[in-house]
C-alpha positions in Angstrom: 0.0 0.0 0.0 1.0 3.6 -0.6 1.4 6.1 2.3 -2.0 7.5 1.4 -3.4 4.0 2.3 -2.7 4.7 6.0 -5.6 6.9 7.0 -5.2 9.8 9.4 -1.4 9.4 9.6 -0.7 13.1 10.1 -3.4 13.3 12.8 -2.0 10.2 14.4 1.5 11.7 14.6 0.6 15.2 15.7 -2.1 14.3 18.2 -0.9 10.8 19.3 -4.4 9.5 18.7 -4.7 5.8 17.6 -6.8 4.7 14.7 -6.3 1.1 15.5 -9.9 0.4 16.4 -11.1 1.7 13.0 -8.6 -0.2 10.9 -8.0 -3.4 12.9 -8.0 -6.7 10.9 -11.3 -8.4 10.8 -11.4 -11.4 13.1 -14.1 -14.1 13.6 -12.8 -15.3 16.9 -10.9 -13.8 19.8 -7.6 -12.2 18.7 -4.4 -13.1 20.6 -3.2 -10.9 23.5 -0.2 -9.9 21.5 -2.5 -8.7 18.7 -4.7 -6.8 21.0 -1.7 -5.2 22.6 -0.1 -4.2 19.3 -3.3 -2.8 17.9 -4.1 -0.7 20.9 -0.6 0.7 21.6 0.6 0.7 17.9 4.1 0.0 19.2 6.2 -1.3 16.2 9.2 -3.6 16.9 12.7 -2.3 17.1 14.3 -1.5 13.8 17.3 0.4 12.5 15.1 3.1 11.0 14.1 5.5 13.9 12.3 8.8 14.2 14.6 11.5 15.6 13.6 12.5 19.1 12.4 16.1 19.4 14.9 16.5 22.3 17.8 16.7 19.9 16.6 20.2 18.8 17.5 22.4 21.8 15.9 25.6 20.4 12.4 24.2 20.3 10.3 22.5 22.8 8.9 19.1 21.8 5.3 20.2 21.1 6.3 23.1 19.0 8.8 21.1 17.0 6.3 18.3 16.4 3.6 20.6 15.2 5.8 23.0 13.2 8.5 21.0 11.6 7.4 19.7 8.2 10.6 17.9 7.7 10.3 16.0 11.0 6.7 15.1 10.3 7.6 13.8 6.8 10.4 11.7 8.3 8.1 10.4 11.0 5.4 9.5 8.5 7.9 7.7 6.2 9.3 5.8 9.2 5.9 4.8 10.5 4.9 3.7 7.0 7.9 1.5 6.8 7.4 0.0 10.3 3.7 -0.5 9.7 4.4 -2.6 6.6 7.0 -4.6 8.5 4.4 -5.4 11.1 1.9 -6.4 8.4 4.4 -8.6 6.7 5.3 -10.4 9.9 1.7 -10.7 11.1 -0.2 -11.3 7.9 0.2 -15.1 8.2 -0.8 -15.6 11.8 -4.2 -17.3 11.8 -7.4 -17.9 13.5 -8.9 -20.9 15.2 -11.5 -21.8 17.8 -12.1 -24.8 20.0 -12.6 -26.8 16.8 -8.9 -26.3 15.8 -7.0 -27.4 18.9 -3.2 -28.0 18.9 -1.9 -31.2 17.4 -1.2 -33.9 19.9 2.2 -34.5 18.4 4.9 -33.8 20.9 7.2 -32.7 18.0 4.7 -30.2 16.6 3.7 -28.9 20.0 7.2 -27.5 20.6 7.2 -25.5 17.4 5.9 -22.1 16.6 4.7 -20.3 13.5 7.7 -18.0 13.6 10.2 -20.8 12.8 10.8 -22.1 9.3 8.7 -25.1 8.1 10.2 -28.5 8.0 8.8 -29.1 4.5 6.1 -28.0 2.1 3.4 -30.6 1.5 1.6 -30.7 -1.9 -2.2 -30.9 -1.6 -3.9 -32.1 -4.8 -7.5 -32.4 -6.0 -8.6 -33.7 -9.3 -11.4 -33.2 -11.8 -12.4 -36.1 -14.1 -15.2 -34.2 -16.0 -16.3 -30.6 -16.1 -20.0 -30.0 -16.3 -22.5 -27.3 -15.4 -23.6 -29.0 -12.2 -20.0 -29.1 -11.0 -19.3 -25.5 -11.9 -22.2 -24.2 -9.8 -20.5 -25.2 -6.5 -16.9 -25.9 -7.5 -15.6 -22.6 -6.3 -17.2 -23.0 -2.9 -15.9 -26.5 -2.4 -12.4 -25.7 -3.6 -12.1 -22.4 -1.7 -13.3 -23.8 1.6 -11.1 -26.9 1.3 -8.0 -24.8 0.6 -8.8 -22.6 3.5 -9.2 -25.5 5.9 -5.7 -26.7 4.9 -4.2 -23.2 5.3 -5.7 -22.9 8.8 -4.0 -26.1 9.8 -0.6 -25.6 8.1 2.4 -23.5 8.7 2.5 -20.5 9.2 -1.1 -20.1 10.1 -1.4 -22.8 12.7 1.1 -22.3 15.5 1.5 -26.1 16.1 2.2 -27.1 12.5 5.6 -27.3 10.9 4.5 -28.1 7.4 3.7 -25.5 4.7 1.3 -26.2 1.9 1.0 -25.8 -1.9 -2.2 -26.4 -3.8 -2.6 -28.2 -7.1 -5.6 -29.2 -9.2 -5.1 -32.2 -11.5 -7.2 -31.7 -14.7 -7.3 -33.7 -17.9 -6.2 -31.8 -21.0 -8.8 -30.7 -23.5 -8.6 -31.4 -27.2 -8.1 -27.7 -28.0 -5.4 -27.3 -25.3 -7.4 -24.6 -23.6 -8.4 -24.5 -19.9 -12.0 -25.5 -19.3 -14.4 -23.6 -17.1 -13.6 -25.8 -14.1 -9.9 -25.0 -14.4 -10.6 -21.3 -14.5 -12.7 -21.5 -11.4 -10.1 -23.6 -9.5 -7.5 -20.9 -10.4 -9.7 -18.2 -8.8 -10.0 -20.4 -5.7 -6.2 -20.5 -5.4 -5.3 -23.8 -6.9 -2.5 -24.2 -9.5 -3.9 -26.2 -12.4 -1.7 -29.0 -13.7 -2.9 -30.4 -17.0 -2.6 -34.2 -17.3 -2.5 -36.4 -20.4 -5.9 -37.5 -21.6 -6.3 -40.4 -21.4 -4.2 -41.3 -18.4 -4.0 -44.9 -19.6 -4.3 -45.9 -23.3 -6.7 -48.8 -23.0 -5.8 -50.2 -26.4 -2.3 -50.9 -25.0 -3.6 -52.9 -22.0 -2.6 -56.5 -22.4 -5.2 -59.3 -22.3 -4.0 -62.4 -20.5 -6.3 -65.3 -20.8 -9.4 -64.8 -18.7 -8.6 -61.2 -17.8 -11.3 -58.5 -17.9 -9.4 -55.2 -17.3 -9.3 -54.0 -20.8 -13.0 -54.5 -21.4 -14.2 -53.2 -18.1 -12.0 -50.3 -17.0 -13.8 -47.7 -19.0 -17.1 -48.1 -17.1 -15.7 -49.0 -13.7 -16.7 -47.1 -10.5 -17.7 -43.5 -10.7 -15.5 -42.3 -13.5 -13.9 -45.2 -15.3 -10.3 -45.0 -16.2 -10.4 -41.2 -15.7 -10.3 -41.9 -12.0 -6.6 -42.9 -12.5 -5.8 -39.2 -12.7 -5.3 -39.4 -8.9 -2.1 -41.3 -9.6 -0.6 -38.1 -10.9 -0.2 -37.2 -7.2 3.0 -39.3 -7.3 4.4 -36.9 -10.0 4.5 -34.0 -7.6 8.2 -34.6 -7.0 9.0 -31.0 -6.0 7.5 -32.0 -2.6 8.6 -34.7 -0.2 5.0 -35.5 0.7 1.8 -35.2 -1.3 -1.9 -35.5 -0.3 -4.8 -36.2 -2.6 -8.2 -35.1 -1.3 -11.7 -35.2 -2.7 -13.4 -31.8 -3.0 -16.0 -32.8 -0.4 -13.4 -33.2 2.4 -12.4 -30.7 5.1 -9.2 -30.6 7.2 -10.0 -30.0 10.9 -6.6 -30.3 12.5 -2.9 -30.4 11.5 -1.7 -33.7 10.1 1.8 -33.3 11.3 1.7 -36.6 13.2 1.6 -38.3 9.7 4.2 -36.1 8.1 6.7 -36.3 10.9 7.1 -40.1 10.3 7.7 -39.5 6.6 10.0 -36.6 7.1 12.3 -37.9 9.8 14.3 -41.0 9.4 13.6 -43.9 11.8 17.1 -43.7 13.3 16.7 -40.1 14.5 15.3 -39.0 17.9 12.5 -37.1 16.0 11.8 -40.1 13.8 11.5 -42.5 16.8 9.1 -40.1 18.5 7.1 -39.7 15.4 6.7 -43.4 14.9 5.6 -43.9 18.5 2.9 -41.3 18.0 1.6 -43.2 14.9 0.4 -46.0 17.2 -2.5 -43.7 18.2 -3.8 -43.2 14.6 -3.1 -46.6 12.9 -6.2 -48.7 12.1 -6.6 -51.7 14.4 -7.2 -53.9 11.3 -3.7 -52.8 10.0 -1.9 -54.4 12.9 -3.9 -57.6 12.5 -3.2 -57.7 8.8 0.5 -57.2 9.3 0.5 -60.0 12.0 -1.5 -62.7 10.3 -2.7 -61.4 7.0 -6.2 -61.5 8.4 -7.6 -58.0 9.5 -10.1 -59.7 11.8 -7.7 -61.9 13.7 -6.1 -60.4 16.8 -2.5 -59.6 16.3 0.3 -61.4 18.1 2.8 -58.7 17.6 3.1 -55.1 18.9 2.6 -51.9 17.0 6.0 -50.8 18.2 7.7 -53.8 16.6 6.1 -52.9 13.2 6.6 -49.1 13.3 10.0 -48.6 15.0 12.2 -49.0 11.9 9.5 -48.4 9.3 10.1 -46.2 6.2 6.6 -44.8 5.6 5.8 -44.1 2.0 2.0 -43.9 2.1 -1.1 -43.6 4.3 -4.6 -44.5 3.3 -8.0 -45.6 4.7 -10.4 -48.4 3.7 -14.0 -48.4 2.8 -15.7 -51.1 4.9 -19.1 -49.9 4.0 -18.7 -51.3 0.5 -18.3 -55.0 1.4 -20.9 -57.5 2.2 -19.4 -60.6 3.9 -16.6 -61.9 6.2 -14.6 -63.1 3.2 -14.9 -59.7 1.6 -13.4 -58.2 4.7 -10.1 -59.9 4.0 -9.8 -57.8 0.8 -11.2 -54.3 1.3 -10.8 -51.4 -1.1 -9.2 -48.1 -0.2 -11.4 -45.0 0.2 -10.3 -43.0 -2.7 -11.0 -39.6 -1.2 -7.8 -39.5 0.9 -4.3 -40.6 0.0 -0.9 -39.5 1.4 2.1 -40.6 -0.6 5.8 -40.0 -1.1 6.0 -38.6 -4.6 8.1 -40.7 -7.0 8.1 -41.0 -10.8 9.4 -44.6 -10.4 6.4 -45.5 -8.2 4.0 -43.8 -10.7 5.6 -45.8 -13.6 5.4 -49.1 -11.7 1.7 -48.6 -10.9 1.0 -47.9 -14.6 2.8 -51.1 -15.5 0.4 -53.0 -13.3 -2.4 -51.6 -15.3 -0.9 -52.3 -18.6 -0.2 -55.9 -17.6 -4.0 -56.4 -17.8 -3.8 -58.8 -14.9 -7.3 -58.4 -13.5 -9.7 -61.3 -13.3 -13.5 -61.3 -12.9 -15.3 -62.5 -9.8 -16.9 -61.2 -6.6 -15.9 -63.8 -4.0 -12.5 -62.3 -3.0 -10.9 -65.6 -4.0 -8.6 -66.0 -7.0 -10.1 -62.9 -8.6 -9.2 -59.3 -9.2 -5.6 -57.9 -9.4 -3.2 -60.7 -10.1 -5.8 -63.2 -8.7 -5.1 -61.7 -5.2 -8.8 -61.4 -4.2 -9.0 -57.6 -4.8 -11.9 -58.1 -7.2 -15.3 -56.9 -8.3 -16.8 -57.0 -4.9 -14.9 -53.7 -4.4 -16.5 -50.5 -5.8 -14.0 -49.1 -8.3 -12.0 -52.3 -8.2 -10.4 -51.8 -11.7 -9.2 -48.3 -10.8 -8.1 -46.5 -7.6 -10.1 -48.4 -4.9 -9.1 -51.9 -6.0 -5.8 -51.2 -7.6 -4.3 -49.2 -4.7 -5.7 -51.6 -2.1 -3.7 -54.4 -3.9 -0.7 -52.1 -4.2 -0.6 -51.0 -0.5 -1.7 -54.4 1.0 0.3 -56.8 -1.1 3.2 -55.0 -2.8 4.0 -52.2 -0.4 2.6 -53.4 2.9 6.0 -52.9 4.6 5.9 -49.2 3.7 2.2 -48.3 3.7 -0.1 -47.7 6.7 -3.9 -48.0 7.0 -5.2 -45.3 9.3 -8.1 -45.2 11.6 -10.8 -44.0 9.3 -12.6 -42.1 12.1 -9.6 -39.9 12.7 -8.7 -39.5 9.0 -11.5 -39.5 6.4 -14.4 -39.6 8.9 -17.8 -40.0 7.1 -19.9 -40.4 10.3 -20.6 -44.1 9.6 -21.6 -46.9 11.9 -18.9 -49.5 12.5 -21.6 -52.3 12.5 -24.1 -53.7 10.1 -27.7 -52.7 11.0 -30.9 -54.7 10.8 -32.6 -51.7 9.2 -31.9 -53.1 5.7 -31.4 -56.6 4.3 -28.4 -55.5 2.3 -25.4 -55.3 4.6 -23.8 -52.7 2.3 -26.6 -50.2 3.2 -25.0 -48.0 5.9 -27.3 -47.1 8.8 -26.5 -45.2 12.0 -27.1 -46.6 15.4 -30.6 -45.7 16.6 -30.7 -43.0 19.3 -32.1 -44.3 22.7 -34.8 -41.7 22.9 -36.0 -42.4 19.4 -36.4 -46.2 19.8 -40.0 -47.5 19.8 -40.2 -51.2 20.4 -43.8 -51.3 19.2 -42.8 -50.0 15.8 -40.3 -52.0 13.7 -39.4 -48.8 11.8 -37.9 -47.4 14.9 -36.6 -50.6 16.6 -33.6 -51.7 14.4 -30.4 -52.8 16.0 -26.7 -53.1 15.2 -25.2 -56.5 14.6 -21.8 -57.6 13.4 -18.7 -55.5 12.8 -18.2 -54.5 9.2 -14.5 -55.3 9.5 -15.4 -58.8 10.9 -13.7 -58.2 14.3 -15.5 -59.2 17.5 -15.4 -55.6 18.8 -15.2 -52.4 16.7 -16.0 -49.5 19.0 -12.6 -48.0 18.2 -13.9 -47.3 14.7 -17.4 -46.2 15.5 -17.1 -43.0 13.5 -20.6 -41.7 14.1 -19.7 -41.2 17.8 -16.0 -40.5 17.4 -15.0 -37.2 19.2 -14.9 -34.4 16.7 -11.9 -32.9 18.4 -9.9 -36.0 17.5 -10.9 -35.9 13.8 -8.3 -34.7 11.4 -10.2 -35.0 8.2 -13.9 -35.2 7.6 -15.5 -36.4 4.3 -19.1 -35.4 3.3 -20.1 -38.6 1.4 -22.6 -40.0 3.9 -23.5 -36.6 5.3 -23.9 -35.0 1.8 -22.6 -31.7 0.5 -22.9 -28.7 2.8 -24.5 -26.6 0.0 -27.4 -29.0 -0.3 -28.9 -27.3 2.8 -30.8 -30.5 3.6 -33.5 -30.5 6.3 -31.6 -30.0 9.5 -34.2 -31.0 12.1 -34.2 -34.7 11.2 -32.9 -36.8 14.1 -33.0 -40.6 14.3 -29.5 -42.0 14.6 -26.1 -41.0 16.0 -25.1 -40.2 12.4 -27.2 -37.1 12.2 -25.6 -35.2 15.1 -22.2 -36.1 13.9 -23.0 -34.9 10.4 -24.5 -31.6 11.7 -21.3 -31.0 13.7 -19.1 -31.7 10.7 -21.3 -29.4 8.5 -21.0 -26.7 11.1 -17.2 -26.9 10.8 -17.4 -26.4 7.0 -19.4 -23.2 7.4 -17.1 -22.0 10.2 -14.2 -22.4 7.8 -16.1 -20.5 5.1 -16.7 -17.7 7.5 -13.0 -17.1 7.9 -12.6 -16.2 4.2 -12.5 -12.5 3.4 -16.0 -11.1 2.7 -17.8 -14.3 4.0 -18.1 -13.1 7.6 -20.8 -10.6 6.8 -23.6 -13.1 6.4 -26.8 -12.1 8.2 -29.1 -14.4 10.2 -32.1 -12.1 9.6 -33.1 -13.8 6.4 -32.9 -17.4 7.7 -36.2 -19.2 7.5 -37.5 -21.9 9.8 -38.8 -21.9 13.4 -36.7 -21.2 16.4 -38.0 -24.2 18.2 -36.4 -27.0 16.2 -34.5 -29.8 17.9 -30.8 -28.9 17.8 -28.2 -31.4 18.9 -24.7 -31.6 20.3 -22.6 -34.3 21.9 -22.1 -34.3 25.7 -18.9 -35.1 27.5 -19.9 -38.7 27.7 -20.5 -39.0 24.0 -24.3 -39.1 24.3 -26.5 -36.7 22.3 -27.9 -33.7 24.0 -30.8 -31.6 22.6 -32.1 -28.1 22.9 -34.6 -25.9 21.1 -33.3 -23.5 18.5 -33.0 -22.7 14.7 -30.9 -25.4 13.2 -30.2 -23.4 10.0 -28.6 -20.7 12.2 -26.8 -23.1 14.5 -25.6 -25.7 12.1 -25.3 -23.7 8.9 -24.5 -20.3 10.4 -26.9 -18.5 8.1 -25.4 -19.7 4.8 -28.5 -22.0 4.4 -31.5 -19.7 4.7 -33.9 -22.6 4.6 -34.1 -26.1 3.1 -32.3 -26.0 -0.3 -31.8 -22.3 0.0 -28.0 -22.0 -0.1 -26.2 -18.6 -0.2 -23.5 -19.3 -2.8 -20.1 -17.7 -2.7 -19.1 -15.2 -5.4 -16.4 -16.5 -7.7 -13.4 -14.2 -7.2 -9.6 -14.3 -7.0 -9.2 -15.4 -3.4 -5.5 -14.5 -3.4 -6.2 -10.9 -4.2 -7.9 -10.3 -0.8 -6.2 -9.5 2.5 -6.0 -12.3 5.1 -5.7 -11.1 8.7 -7.2 -14.0 10.5 -5.3 -15.4 13.4 -5.4 -18.9 14.9 -5.8 -18.9 18.6 -5.2 -22.3 20.3 
């Protein structure tokens, strides 16, 4: 900014009146004590550029000199302008948080501060397989809020994170070589667009071993066919030591340093040993069983420490137990494609493509000699021919010594029930656990119960994501809860899934509220009664209720009624000031 951009500078210097209140940065939550102090006293840090004291002019008293010396006033104005900008540069990247953004539990991260240099810069990637009108309507909102949630939980904004962030959007090239509408929107939202070869895999080059079905089936597999393989381009982000691929309907709630530390520090260092000890808190219980016996449902006879102590970690992932239907299927579960953390490597990228071009995928749904290289990762998995099945085979079979399945409630929480419900005959149909005060034993519709664990273990309360404490969730995923901008009816209450979804949706809107210009939403236009049932989780994990307006309390006014979403205006996010400050 120019000197003219600092209002009332002359009045400030000549009358010693502060304009801090009028021009303080906008904050959603309570500013830090240091910020309040600096804004009220306007005391810049020490610097080599100083304003000469009036006492060095013996022929004038201080007040006369201050009011009457144009030279002195100009020098003071210039000095103050310089110091003000220094303050802005130093404080611009301090951030905001609330109780929903607590410090990381990592002992390594907790000793750091935002003023120190980052340990590394993590690449965060999203991908677009097809651009259409429906996607463009809400693409900016999803991309901008996701990016913001990452920023709030990365260096330098979060004081307990030591990892900076860069943002990339993987998009398939168009025939004309021009950027499509989705790419332009993503650029406005702050993502660097990286065009990828289209197609990712040339299906005519896929081999056809006898009995294989990959070449014929990959084009129509899962949600997006072979286009889903664009996620593999995350491995090509080799300018970064760590890369994370996220779906657009995810939200980062807390720093993920506990994962990154184990990838950044070697296992023979003090920091590396500490990082691997902390991983024991976030690893999926099924992972330990799988490493011990090959069976995720069989209790392990080895310790987590023995596995992790000297491990070189190259990848983290979660699994989708909602997409399987039997005990045998639980032995071969697909990955959840919305969250992958990898160590970028062109060699790894090439080796995975070679698996695809081999054509070694065989039909069948019984998890027997089917699927990839007849390993059992077959058609019972949604997206078995692409990311969900391919990467499950890669991580579980080829790279199990260097890949870790995470607790899906902590990372990639979709508010799902860990058990199968009697609500539906199809075990793949997810259903939350019925709330005690909703149960009606005289009505079968409200008397369903939970049965077996989806991962086939005897007990699975440790992955009951619908009741997992939100303060321990690092990443939420709005698959089961639906997109925030749908503005679904918010007074519906039947299972534990609904309160968890409402809490996760509230976090999405709270993050949106920290973006410049988004804090001015008014609650006056919100429809709906103020005597709806509004929920929250108590200290014991049980659901508490009170009367209120759920559109105000869950959606913070951005949903002004059912289906009535207040959309964000597409604009260049990077062009706006960012004065939010994380307080933890």
